[in-house]
Every structure is written in structure tokens, then in C-alpha cells.
C-alpha positions in Angstrom: 253.9 132.7 152.9 251.8 135.8 152.4 252.4 139.3 153.9 249.4 140.8 155.5 250.6 144.4 155.0 247.9 147.1 155.7 244.9 145.9 153.8 242.9 144.7 156.8 239.4 145.9 156.5 238.0 144.8 159.9 238.6 142.5 162.8 235.6 140.5 163.9 235.2 138.1 166.8 232.3 136.2 165.4 232.0 136.6 161.6 230.6 133.3 160.7 228.0 131.1 162.5 229.1 128.0 160.6 231.5 126.8 163.4 234.2 126.3 160.9 236.4 128.9 162.4 237.0 129.8 166.1 237.7 133.4 167.3 239.6 135.4 167.5 240.4 136.0 163.8 240.7 138.7 161.2 238.3 138.9 158.3 239.3 140.7 155.2 236.3 141.4 153.0 237.0 141.9 149.3 234.9 143.5 146.6 231.5 141.8 145.4 232.2 138.8 143.3 230.1 140.0 140.3 232.5 138.5 137.7 233.3 135.3 139.7 230.1 134.3 141.4 226.5 134.6 139.9 225.0 136.4 142.9 226.1 140.1 143.2 225.4 140.0 146.9 228.1 137.5 147.5 231.5 138.6 148.9 234.9 136.8 149.2 236.2 136.7 152.8 239.7 135.8 153.9 239.4 134.3 157.3 242.7 134.4 159.2 243.1 133.0 162.7 245.1 135.4 164.8 247.3 132.4 166.0 248.4 132.1 162.4 249.9 135.6 162.2 253.6 135.6 163.0 255.6 138.6 164.0 256.1 141.0 161.1 252.7 140.2 159.7 253.5 136.8 158.1 250.5 134.5 157.6 251.0 130.8 157.9 247.4 129.8 157.2 244.0 131.2 156.1 240.6 130.1 154.8 238.6 131.4 151.9 234.8 131.6 152.2 232.0 132.9 150.0 229.4 134.6 152.1 226.3 136.8 151.8 227.1 140.4 152.8 224.8 141.4 155.7 221.7 143.2 154.3 221.8 141.8 150.9 219.0 139.6 149.4 219.5 136.3 147.7 218.5 137.7 144.4 220.5 137.2 141.2 220.1 137.5 137.5 218.1 134.9 135.7 220.5 132.8 133.5 218.5 131.1 130.6 221.4 128.7 130.2 220.8 127.2 133.7 217.6 128.4 135.2 215.0 127.6 132.4 213.8 124.2 133.7 213.6 125.3 137.3 211.6 128.5 136.4 209.3 126.4 134.2 208.6 124.2 137.2 208.0 127.1 139.5 205.6 128.9 137.0 203.6 125.8 136.6 203.3 125.2 140.4 202.1 128.7 141.0 199.7 129.1 138.0 198.6 125.6 137.1 195.0 126.5 137.6 195.2 129.6 135.6 197.2 128.6 132.5 195.7 129.3 129.1 196.3 127.0 126.1 199.0 129.5 125.0 200.5 129.4 128.5 200.6 125.5 128.5 202.2 125.6 125.0 204.8 128.1 126.3 205.7 125.9 129.3 206.2 123.0 126.9 208.5 125.1 124.8 210.5 126.3 127.8 210.9 122.7 129.0 212.1 121.4 125.6 214.4 124.5 125.3 216.0 123.6 128.7 217.5 120.7 127.1 218.7 122.4 123.9 222.1 123.8 124.5 222.3 125.6 121.2 219.1 127.5 121.9 220.3 128.4 125.4 223.5 130.0 124.1 221.5 131.9 121.4 218.9 133.1 124.0 221.7 134.1 126.4 223.3 136.2 123.6 220.0 137.8 122.7 218.9 138.6 126.3 217.4 142.1 126.5 217.4 142.4 122.7 214.3 140.4 121.7 210.7 140.4 123.0 211.2 137.2 124.9 211.6 136.5 128.7 215.4 135.8 128.5 216.1 138.3 131.3 214.9 138.9 134.9 215.7 137.9 138.4 215.4 134.8 140.6 215.4 134.4 144.4 217.4 131.5 145.3 217.8 129.7 148.7 219.8 126.6 149.4 220.5 126.3 145.6 216.7 126.2 144.9 214.9 128.8 142.9 211.8 129.8 144.9 211.0 133.1 143.2 211.1 134.5 139.7 210.4 137.7 137.8 210.9 137.9 134.0 211.6 141.1 132.0 210.5 141.3 128.3 211.6 144.2 126.2 209.5 145.3 123.3 209.1 148.2 120.8 205.9 149.8 119.4 206.1 152.6 116.9 209.7 153.5 117.7 209.1 153.6 121.4 210.7 151.2 123.9 208.8 149.4 126.6 209.4 146.7 129.1 206.8 144.1 130.4 207.2 142.6 133.9 206.0 139.0 133.7 206.0 135.6 135.3 206.2 136.9 138.9 206.0 133.7 140.9 206.9 132.6 144.3 206.8 129.1 145.7 203.6 128.6 147.8 205.8 127.6 150.8 207.5 131.0 150.8 204.7 133.4 149.9 203.8 136.4 152.0 207.4 136.8 153.1 208.2 139.9 150.9 209.9 138.0 148.1 207.7 139.3 145.3 208.0 142.8 146.8 211.8 142.5 146.7 211.8 141.1 143.1 209.7 144.0 141.8 211.9 146.5 143.7 214.9 145.0 142.0 213.3 145.1 138.6 212.3 148.8 139.0 215.8 149.7 140.1 217.0 148.3 136.8 214.3 149.7 134.6 213.7 153.2 135.9 217.1 154.7 135.0 216.5 153.6 131.4 214.0 156.4 130.6 211.6 154.0 128.9 208.4 155.0 127.3 206.5 152.7 129.6 206.7 149.8 132.1 203.7 147.4 131.9 202.4 144.3 133.5 199.3 142.1 133.6 197.7 140.4 136.5 194.8 138.1 136.9 191.8 140.1 138.2 191.2 137.4 140.8 194.7 137.8 142.3 193.9 140.7 144.5 197.1 140.2 146.7 199.2 140.8 143.5 197.0 143.7 142.4 197.6 145.5 145.8 201.3 144.7 145.5 201.6 146.4 142.2 199.5 149.4 143.3 201.9 149.9 146.2 204.8 150.0 143.7 203.2 152.7 141.6 201.4 150.8 139.0 197.9 151.9 137.9 195.2 150.1 136.1 194.8 151.0 132.4 192.4 148.4 131.0 191.0 145.0 131.5 190.9 142.3 128.8 189.0 139.1 128.7 189.8 136.0 126.7 186.7 134.3 125.4 186.2 130.8 123.9 183.4 129.6 121.6 183.1 125.9 121.0 181.0 125.2 117.8 179.1 122.4 119.6 177.7 124.9 122.1 175.9 126.7 119.3 172.3 125.5 118.9 171.6 123.9 115.6 168.5 126.2 115.1 170.8 129.2 115.2 172.4 128.1 111.9 169.2 129.2 110.1 169.2 132.5 111.7 169.3 135.6 109.4 169.3 139.2 110.5 166.9 141.2 108.3 168.8 144.0 106.6 172.3 142.7 107.4 174.6 140.7 105.0 178.0 139.1 105.2 180.2 140.0 102.3 183.7 139.6 101.0 186.1 142.0 102.6 186.8 145.0 100.4 189.8 147.4 100.2 187.6 150.4 100.9 186.7 148.8 104.3 190.3 148.9 105.5 190.6 152.6 106.8 187.5 152.1 109.1 188.6 148.6 110.1 192.0 149.9 111.1 190.4 152.6 113.4 188.2 150.0 115.1 191.1 147.6 115.5 193.2 150.5 117.2 190.4 150.9 119.7 189.9 147.2 120.4 193.6 146.2 120.3 195.6 149.3 121.3 199.4 149.0 120.1 200.8 148.9 123.7 198.8 145.8 124.6 198.5 143.9 121.3 202.3 143.3 120.9 201.9 140.0 122.8 199.0 138.8 120.8 199.4 137.1 117.4 197.7 140.0 115.7 199.5 141.8 112.9 197.4 144.6 111.3 199.6 144.5 108.2 198.2 141.1 107.4 194.6 142.4 107.6 195.0 145.5 105.5 193.0 145.8 102.2 194.2 146.1 98.7 196.7 144.1 96.7 199.4 144.5 99.3 197.1 143.0 102.0 196.0 140.1 99.8 199.6 139.4 98.7 200.9 139.4 102.3 198.2 136.9 103.3 198.8 134.8 100.2 202.5 134.5 101.1 201.7 133.4 104.7 202.4 129.7 105.1 201.2 130.0 108.7 198.9 131.4 110.0 196.0 131.4 107.5 193.7 134.4 107.5 190.2 135.1 106.1 188.0 138.1 106.5 184.4 139.0 106.2 182.6 142.4 106.2 179.2 142.8 107.7 177.1 145.3 105.9 173.8 147.1 106.4 172.9 148.2 102.9 176.0 150.1 101.8 177.1 150.9 105.5 180.0 148.9 107.0 179.0 147.6 110.4 182.2 145.7 111.1 184.9 143.3 110.0 185.5 139.8 111.3 189.0 138.3 110.8 189.7 134.6 111.4 193.2 133.4 112.0 194.4 129.8 112.3 196.4 128.7 115.3 198.5 125.7 116.3 196.9 125.6 119.7 193.4 124.3 120.8 191.5 127.2 119.2 191.7 129.6 116.3 191.7 133.4 116.7 189.0 135.8 116.0 189.6 139.6 115.7 186.6 141.9 115.7 186.7 145.4 114.3 183.5 147.2 115.1 182.0 149.8 117.5 180.8 148.5 120.9 177.2 149.2 119.9 177.2 146.9 116.9 179.1 144.0 118.3 175.9 142.0 118.9 174.4 142.4 115.5 177.8 141.7 114.0 177.9 138.3 115.7 174.2 137.6 114.8 175.1 138.0 111.2 178.6 136.4 111.2 178.3 133.2 113.2 175.6 131.5 111.1 177.6 132.4 108.0 180.8 130.9 109.4 179.2 127.9 110.9 177.5 127.0 107.6 180.7 127.4 105.7 182.7 124.5 104.4 185.5 122.8 106.5 185.9 121.5 110.0 185.1 124.1 112.6 187.6 124.4 115.5 187.0 126.4 118.7 187.4 130.1 118.4 189.2 132.4 120.8 188.6 136.1 121.2 190.7 138.6 123.3 188.6 141.6 123.9 188.3 144.7 126.2 186.2 144.0 129.3 183.1 146.2 129.0 179.4 146.2 129.4 178.8 145.2 125.8 180.5 141.9 126.5 177.0 140.6 127.3 176.6 140.3 123.5 179.4 137.7 123.6 177.8 135.7 126.4 174.5 135.7 124.5 176.3 134.2 121.5 177.7 131.3 123.5 181.2 132.7 124.1 182.4 131.8 127.6 185.0 134.0 129.4 188.1 132.0 130.5 190.3 134.7 132.0 190.4 138.5 132.6 193.7 140.2 132.9 194.3 143.7 134.4 196.7 145.7 132.4 198.8 148.1 134.6 201.3 150.7 133.8 203.9 152.2 136.1 203.1 155.9 136.7 204.8 157.1 139.8 
């Protein structure tokens, strides 16, 4: 038998609504089960019917129950070893109509990884140390994950940032404050870290989410649109088009300093980390050529558009394993149109099979030059940064 002694924390007449125990009884609430139970809001309660306490404090029977502490939310840490498949299903359910080819590829990767125990153990050990969504929070009710928020750490130029991503709530549970609570939990974790920035991106058509992030202290920094060009959409007569006074030539080492400045404007470091753009592979000179030569994947080719001896811009093509190859444009906004006028016929007339092209670019007025060259916008994301 066990001695009650003097550790009683409280006496309640109706502690549980489950009907398993009848009052009166003592409830001894112990510390949160952070090491024994995955949800920090869960507590161990010893439920002791008063009739089971003999003179002298001897206990002849008691029950143990895991319960939510009043006021706590059903939010727990994401566990890549057990939650990957459920979160994949939730993300697809919430964003099926907005997924890009890269997003679809990521979901396939997540699902295959959900059945790879070795990967799961590695991912769990690397959580918070690599730029992948291995950490975050989930909202769980009745053992079903109905809300998710991922946290992705990344470094740029020696500075540390975090990206909030994959904020998803099951359609049946939306507008109940779940996303609000998940963002609150994420900020409670991130703000004490003295980071150089907390970022997120949201579809410009999702005004409810935009308003949510504004209320939490995020401000809009930029908008970026993903454009697609399908070769079959380009009229055949355009292939014979030539822009008087402009030529497409081999990329030269002397073009690299200006190309780098244009790239920094079009693809700022704080937003390009998630793109497959590595400026070191585009640089000029022997080191750049050697880097590209050593690449097994992706393949990269570059062209310079010239007006006499003046550099107008540089176009870089990069192969991809998804449905479209990447195009990186380095030029001023004023010369984007003439750059495409000169480059596209040159590229279309080149040898080899032409796959679709994908371009990630700042949303601005000069984007009209992209539409006039048969690029079609697929999605525009608002980049937001925490500023409060």
C-alpha cells in the first residue's frame, strides 16, 4: 500500500467528465509529462476515491489518467518519424489546387520518406540543423492531425533565418483559431533566438492568411511570380525574328561583375535560398567553367545579349528533373523585353529537344514583357517578414 503523506495538490469534486470516477475524490496533479508523453500540455493525474483512503493516510486503490491541463491547446512538436505521412495528406488536402510541379514533387518525396525508417531517424537527428522542414508543430484532436506548421532554418551570409511554411488546417476545422494558435506557438519559440529574420510566403489570393500574418506582425517585403513558357505556344514566325542591333553571344568572364549585380536585384539572397539558384555556378572565368563542368546535375548554359559592345543582360538555362527547366534572367527592368526578343529565337532555333521553361521573377510592371513573349503566370507569392 502507498502512503498519501502531504503531497496533495488539490481536492476536486468533479475533475473528469469521463464518468469513470465518481466523486468525491482527491486529484494529485503531477508535473507536465514532457519526457513521457509527446504533448507538453498533458499531465499525469492520480485519481483517488476518498473511500479508498484509510485512517493514517493509507491508500488501498487509485487510478492513473493522462489528461489535458485546463487552458492548454492540443499542440505538440512535429515528429518526422511518425507524422510525415499525415502531414503530407493534410498539405495536399489544403493546397491541391495551388501545388506547383516542385510542390507535387516534394509531396511525393515526403510520402516515400514516410516509409523509410532510416531516413526518418536521420531527419529526426538533423531537425533544426538543416534547411528542411523537419521541425514545427501539429494540432492533434482524437489522434488525428488537423493542423500543421513547419519551421525551416537557413543561413545566408553568416546570418541565421527561419522560414514558417506549410501552415495548413483541415477544411472542416478552419476559422476556429487553429492557424492563429500555431503561429503564436512558432513565434514563442523563434523570438527568443535573436534571429536575423523570420520569413514566410503566402499565396496572394489567400487574403485570410495574409490578414492573419499581418495581425501577427509580418509585413510584405516583395511579391514573386512563377512564369511558365511552353515551346509550342511560341508562334513559328517568331523563330525568324531578329532584333536589329542586338546579338546573342557566348557568355564572357568580363560580363560576370554586372551579371552578379543584376542577379542580386532580381534574386535577393534572403529569398533565393529556396530556389535551385547557385550564383557560384554562374560566375565567369575558369573557376565558373570548371564548376559547371564538374556538375553532373543540373546542367547550365549561359548567353549574353549585346548591343554592340554594351552588355544588355545574361540569360542562364538550368536543367531540372521536374516538368520544366529553369531560366535565370540578369538584366535591368528596362531591358527585359529586348533581352527576350533577342534570346528566345536564338534558343528555340538551337539544337536539342526544347522543354518548358520556368522563371521565378519579381512581380512588377515590366512583367508585361514576359506576357508578350508567351510566358504565363502560374502563381504569385507574397514574401513577408516579421517586423514587430
